[in-house]
N, C-alpha and C positions, 0 to 999 in steps of 0.2 A: 504494500500500500504506500502511503506517504511517509517518508522518513525525513528526519531533519536535514540530512545531507542532500537529498533530492530537492527539498525546498530551498536550501542554500544555493545550490547550483542553478535552479530556476531563477532565483532572485538575481544572481550574478549575470545570467544571460540577459535578463530584462534590463538591468542597469547598463550592460554593455551596448545593447541596442539603443537605449535612450542617449547614451554618451555619443554613439556614432552619429545619430541624427542631429545632435547639437553641433558637433564638429562640422558636419556637412552644411548645416544651416549657416554657421559662422563663415565658412569658406565662401558660400554663395553671396553673403552680404559684402564680404571684402571684395569679391570679384565685381559685383555691381557698383560698388563705390569707386573702384579703380576705373571701371568702364565709363562712369559718369565724368570722372576727372579727366580722362583721356579725351572724351567727346568735347568737354569744355575747352581744352587746349587746342584741339585740332579743328574745331568748328571754324568754318570760313566766315570772314566778316560779311555782314549783310551788304549786299550789292545795292547800288543806286538804281532805283527803278525808273528814273527819268521824270519823276513828278516833282514839281516845284510849287511853292506857295506864291501867289500873286497878290499884289496890292494895287489899289486904284490910284492913279496919278491925280493929284489935286488940281493940276493945271489943264491937262488935255482930256481927262476922264477916260483914259485907256488903262488897261491892266498891264503892269510890268512885273518882272521877277522881283521877289522880295530881297534876294541876295544878288549882288552883282549887276544891278540895273544900270543901264547906260543912257546917256543923254539921247533924246529923240531929235535934237537939232534945234529946237525952239530956244529962243533967248531966255525965256523965263522957266526953263525946265529945271526942276529941283534935283535931278540926277546928273547934272552936267558939271 
């Protein structure tokens, strides 16, 4: 039937299985953390999609680029 030694061996086997799954779980967490860090480092910078913000010119009521606007040639152009 059940003896103390058999129960002791069974408890040892159960503890070994639990320890094994804990180790495997920790290794998986470490792998995922390293993968996320590698992805952050190797991620390509976001590319410019060609979209610019526009602002309305107070003189001629046309829309010009918010950054790097150039003069339209009028004497009273604020971007000249």
